[in-house]
N, C-alpha and C positions, 0 to 999 in steps of 0.2 A: 566605567559607566555601569550602573545597575540596570536591572530588567524590570519591565512593568507588565509583561504579557501573562504571567502565571500567578499574579498576586491573589486574585479571587479564589482560585483553586486551592492555593496554599492556606488561605485564611480558614477554609473549611476543615483543615487538619492541624489546628494549633499554630498555623503560620509557618510551617516548616515541612521539609521532605528530605529524606536521605538521598544523596547523590551518588550514582555509580561513577567511580573515578576512572574506569578502564578506558573509555574513549579519550579522556584527557591524556592518560599515560601513553596510549597508542599514537596520539598525534604529536606528543612531545617526548620521545624516547630518551633524548639526551639530558633533559632537565627534570623530568617527572618520574622518580623511582618509586616502585611499589615494593612492599615487603616480599621477601623470597618465601618459597614454600617451607623451608626450614624454620624461618623466623615465625611464620604463622603456626607451624606445628609445635613450636616451643612455648606458645602462649599458655599461661596458667592463671588461676585466680590472683588478682593483685597486679598483673601486668597492665601497662598503659598502652592504649591504642588510639589512633587518630582517624577520624572520618570526616567526610565533607557533607554539609547540610545546606540546602537552599532555604533561606529564611526571609521573612518579610520585615522591612524596617521603614522608618520614615525617611522621606527624600532629603537630600542634602545638596546645597548649591554647589559645593566643591566636587562631589563625586557624580552628581546627576544633572547638574545645571537646572535644577528644579527646586522651587521653594518648598520648605517642609509643610506649609499649610496653604490651602487655596484661599480664594477671596472670602469665602464664608467661614474660614477658620477650621476647616476639616483637614486632617492629616492627608498628605499625598504620599502614597505608599509605593515602594519598589521592592524588588527581591535581589539578594546577592548570596554568594556562597561563603559560608564560614567554615573554617577548619577547626575542629574542636577535639579535645582529648577526653577519653573515657577510661574508666577502670574496669578491667575484666572481672566478672563474677563467676562465670562458668564458660567452658569452651569444649568443643568436641575433640580438640587436639589434632584436627586435620585441616589442611588448607582449603577444603571445599565446604566445610560445615559453617554453622552459625556461631557467633560469639555473643554471649549474653553479657551486657555491660551496664554501667551507670555513668551518666554524664558527669564530667568533672567541671566543665566550664560554665560560666554564665554567659549566654550569647550576648554579643553587642547589639543584635537586632532588637528593635523596639516593639514589634508586634508579633512576637514568637513566644509560645508558652513553654518551651524547654527551659528547665532549670537544673542546677546540679542535683544529682540523685535520680533524675529521670531514667527509668529502666528501658533499655533498647536491645533488640536482638538484631545484630548486624551480620550480614554474610561476610565471611573472612575475605572474600575477594573485593569487598568494598573498603577495606582498611588501607590507609595510605602511609602509616608509620606505626612502629611498635617500640616499646621500651620495657625492660624487665621490671619487676616489682622493686620498690624501695626496700632496703634491708630491714628497716624498722617498721614496716607497714603493719598496722593492726587492722586488717580488712574488716573484720566484724565491727570493730569500734568505729571505723570510718563510715561504714554504711549506716550505722545507728545515728551518727551525727548528722548525716545528710537527711535521713528520715525525720529527725527532730526539727531541723532547720527549714526543710523545703517540702515536707510531706504533703501539705495541702495543695501546693502548686504542682507537685508531681502528678497528682491525681487528675489535673486538668490539662495535661500536656497535649492532648489531641482534641480538646474542645474547640469549637469554632471561635475565632477571634473577631471582635467587633472592629471593623475598619475605621469607625469614628472615635474609637477610644484614644485618649492621650497616650503618647509614647511611653513605654516602660523604660525608665532610666534608673540609675543608682538611687537608692532611697535618700541619700544625702542631697543629691541633685534635685530629686523630686520635691523634697521639703523646701529647699531654697526657692524654687520656682513658685511653689504654692504659697509661701509666705508673702510674696509680693504680687500674687495673682496673675502670673504670666504662664503660658503653656511652654513646656520644655522645648528647647531647640538644641538637641545634642549635637556636638560637632563631630565630623568624621574623624575616626580614631587615627587615621593615617594622614589627615590633613595637617597643614602647617600652622604654627602660631609663633609668637615672639615671647621669649623669656629673657629678662635682663641677665647679662653675663655674670653678674655678681650675686645672683640668687642661689641660695643653698637650700637643701631639703628641710632644714629646721627653721627657716626664716618666717617670722611673723613680727609685726603685721606685714601682710602681703597685699598688694593692690593689683587690680585688673580692670581692664575696659575692653569692650568688644566692638570693633568696627563692623561695617558691612563686609561679609565674606567676599573674596575676590577669586572666583573659580579658576581663572586663567593662571593664577599663582598658587593654586591649591591652598589658599590662605583662609582659615576658618574665621579670622577676624580678631582673635584674642591677643592682647598684649598684657604681660604680667611683669611686675617689678617689686622691689622692696627697698627700704632705707632712703627713699627719696620722695619728695612731696609731689612730684609729677612725673609723667612719662618722659617729658623733655629733659628733666634733670637726670633721670636714669640713663637716658641716651647719652648725655654729655659726660656722665661720670663713668659709665661702664659699657655702654652699648648693649645691643641685643643679639641673641643667637636664634636662629631659626630651628625649631624642633617640631616633631610630630606631637599631636595631642597625647598619644600613648607615652612618649618620652617625658612629657610635662608631668605626668603622674609621679615619676621618679624624681625629677628635678625640683618640683614645687608642689608637693602633695597637698599643701593647704589650699591650693587653688582648685583642686578637683571638685569639691562640692558645688562650686559656682559655675562650672563650665557649660552647663545646659541653659544658662540665662541667654535670652535672645540678644541680637545686636542692639547697640545703644543702651546697654546696661553695664554696670560696673559693680565692683565689690571691694570691700575691705575685710580681709580675714585676720582675726586677732585671737588672743588667748581666751577671749570671752565668746568666741564664735564668729562675730563679725556681722556685716550687714550688706545688703544689695540696694542699689539705687539707680534710677534712670540717669543717663549722662548725655550731654550734647558734645559729641566728638567731632571736631573739625577735621575733615579729610585732608 
């Protein structure tokens, strides 16, 4: 369950705040390990580090028991903690100093202004994991690429976020929703969906339909199949496997651009791009 108590405060600061992990580690000593002093002292430019952020996102029936939009169509917002990787740019070389980093991840959260390339100064004791630099890392080139791709967004990382704005989703998903004039309903990344057992990563055409989510089953509502005229034929021929939305990105990548469509919408993804359409799904 996500939290609603600090959303307004977070929105004044780009929809995010750094989280101190030490209370969590203290409360869970057997399952929550922090980097050692030696690991922190070994950090250098190009090292990877992970930190925790509380971010604002649109509500989800599965994780929050709350519809993403209210009766007037305004987003209902909650906050949750995301763990994200960063690349070290400069470090004091001590376990008590600050580490200057740039964010590597694009947050899942929909009302958070952090983007890859956002520069952050993080106390070393706030880091929850470290990794050495990749052998072939060109740090200067990597930073230049991030500045080219996300420079404008980086500059707005702490600007206030409009709580009435539509959720930020992947551009492909945003485009598919805009094409048919519906607001995005991004599914919970660790919610469940059904993908036909015979679907492979290269399969097109690919078909999908979204039922009403069932929070008690962690089901976001999506059913995806290929090679069969209907969901019923796919069930009879191959059956379905339960996967997370995140796993579906690997199993059926052609479905990804369509997954922010709301319930009672479906899609056909094909070599020409595909189309979305409203559907009447009998429960």
